[in-house]
N, C-alpha and C positions, 0 to 999 in steps of 0.2 A: 671747225669749228672746234676750238678748246676752250670746253666749259670748266676746266680745273682753274683755279685761280692760283698764280704764280707770285714768287718770294725770292727773294736773292738775301744774305747777308755777306759783305764785304768785311775779311778779316784785318782788325786794325794792326796798322803797321807792318805790312805787305805790298801794298800798292808799290811804293816804292821800290823796293827789294826785286820785285816781278814784270816792273815796268820794259822791259827788252828780254825776258825769258828765251835761254838755248830751243824749251822742247815746253808745250803746252799738254796738259795730260788732262780731259775730260774727263769723269770718273765715276758711272754709274755705285748705287750705296748697297741695296743688299743683293744680292753673291757677291760680287768684287771684294766690301770690305765686310759687309755681316753673312754671317750662315743663317738663312731664315727656315732651314727645313723643319729644325725642332717645332717651333712653331706652325707652320702649316701642317705640319702632321700632327700635332697635339688638336689644333683647331679642327681637323679632319676627324681625329677620336669623340671630339665632344659633342659635333655636330653627330654623329650617327650615335652615340649613346641619349639623348633625346628622345630622338625618335624610339630607339628599344625602349625606352622608358615607359613610352607610350604603348608602344604595341608588341607589350613581353614573349606573345605568345610565335611573332615572326624571328625567324630563322637571317641572322643576316651575318657576313662574311666582310670581316676586319682585315685589308689588307694590312701586310706591315710595313713596316717603313720603308725598307726597301723596295716590298712593290710601289706603294707610295709614291716613292720620290722616283722613282723610276719610270714611270706614266708621267707625273709633273714635267720631267725632261725631256719626254719625248712629248711633250704640249698636247696630250690628252686631252680630250675636251670636260669640263669637270661634269658633266652629265655625265659624261661614260664610267667616269671614275663611281658615280654615285651608283648605276648601276650594279656596276660590278662589284658592288658592294652590299647586291641585295636589294635597295630602295627599288620602290616601284610607284606608278601614279602620281598622286600630289606628294608623294614620301621626296621626291625627285627635289622639287621646288622649296618644301619645305626646309629641306637641307641645304640648299646651295644659299638659298636666304639666309638661313642661322650662319652658315660659315662668314660671309660678307659681315655679316653683323657684328662678330667677336672675333675676327683675325684681329684687328687692330684694338682689344683692350689690352689694359694697363697687363695685367698678369701675364698676357700671352706673348706679348712685347719683351716682357724681362726675359723669353726662354731664346732669343737672337743672343748670339755670338760674335765675336769678332775671328775672322779666319787664320788662320794660321801664316804668320809668316807679313800682313799685312802690316802691323807696326814698323817693322825693320823696311820693309818696300816702300813706306808712304815718307820713313826719314830719308832712306838713301836718294829717293830723287829729290825732296827736299834739298837733301846738301848738295845734289850735284844741280842745283840752280832751277828745276825742271815747276813751273808752276800748276799748282794743283787744283781743279777747280771740279767743285760734288754737282754732278747734275743727277737728281734720284727723283722721280715719282714719291716717294716718299714723303711726307709729310714734312715742312723743313726746321719746325719745333724739335722734334722727333733725332732728326739725323743732325740736328746741330747738338742737342744733347748729348746723343750716345758717344759722338767725337770729342765731346767735351768732356765725358765721364773717361774716356781711354789716354784722352789728354796727346789727343789728334787734330783739335779745332784748329790750330795755330800753323797747320801744318795746309792749310787753303788759302787760299787769295780771295775765293769765296764759294759760298755754297747757295747752288739754285736747286731750292724744290717746290713743294704743293702747300696746299690750305687745305685739301682736298682728302680726306682721311681712307675713302676706295682707289686710287688715284693707282698706287702703290699694285694692288693686288691685281685692279684690274688692267695694268701692264699694258697701258694703248701706245703705238707706234708714234702715230698723230703727237700723243700729247708731249711724248720725249722731244721728237723732232722738234715742237714748238720751244721748250725750255732750253735745249740745245743751243737752239738759234738763237734765241734771245742771250744766255752766255755768252756766245759769239761774239754777240756785237757790245761786251762791254768788252771781252779779255781778248780779242781776236783771233783767225785762225792760222797763223801762219806757224807753220814746225807743230800744231797740233793732231793728237790722237784723240779719238773715243773709245773708249773701254768699257763692258758693261757683260751681260752673261745671257743677254736674250733675246730676239728680234727686235724688239722697241730700242734697245741700244746700235745695234748693229745698222738697221734700217734708217735710223736720226745720222747717224757719221755720215751712211752714204748720202742720203738723201742731199747732206751741206756740204759735200767734197771731201770730208778730210778721211784719212788713213784707219780703219776700226782692228781694236783688239777684242775676240772673244772668248772669256774665259770659261771653264768645263765645271768649277767651282761651285756653279751656281744651280740655276733651275734649269736651264734648257743642257743636254746633254751633245757630246762633240758632235756626231751621228748626223744630229740635227741642224746645228750651230753652222757644219757643212755647207749645208744646204742653202744658207744664207748668203756666202761667198765673202766673207769679213778677212782684210785685209792677212791678218794673224789668224791662227788659236792657240791659244798656251793654255795649262794645268790653273794657273791663280794667278795672283794680282804679282808676286814676287818670281814669278817665272818670266812674268809679261815684264817687267823692274829689268832683267837680265838682259833682256833684248834690248831694249830702250837701251842701256848702258852702254851696249856694242853699238847700236844705232847711231847714236851722238858720236860717237868718235870715229865713227865710218860710215857715214847715212851715203856713198854715194856707192859704197861697195857693197853694199848689203842688200837685196832684194825687198821690196815694201811685201 
């Protein structure tokens, strides 16, 4: 049962152009389009700082960003990250609760950056007639505003997101599958692909019978993603776009 409230936005003027697209690309937001690593690491630092202020005599081990991000990419449980940082007992739950409370605060959300090459990739896909549909567990209003701020909103024929601020951080696969299913019901699944950077994206696409592209530029490593057996693995959205451009020209000649 999905508890996240779901919403969608239909971009004006796109319906007629995309009524019979050559390819549909259902695309995740955090990871493929937006780099969230700085926000997640800063959230981790702030959570530790709060406990340090309460227990200045306790020696904590602050992970470097590369150490922290590597653990996130290998899907190391947050409890283990807390323990490796020197937290003990009730401090662990305090830290985890604090992280969930602040990770979506506006000043931290401002740390998110558009991934390199994304504007070029999305523009190229749009120009080639690919129907772009955003499917994200991020709050719909947040995702729409970021796309608008970067001049990317008009490239999407639909924006599907949630009204639950915690859904993206929790990243539950059943939520993503439910949301993707709603998007497919409206936009169709012929010549469709799902692209994302986590198990939620890959499992959602697989459960609905569409090929999946896993990207290693987000919060999961290549070795972790390989275990999920996606159709393809690429470094980033631009790399995936180059593959799709070739696949669109010669779909029968290429292995999915």
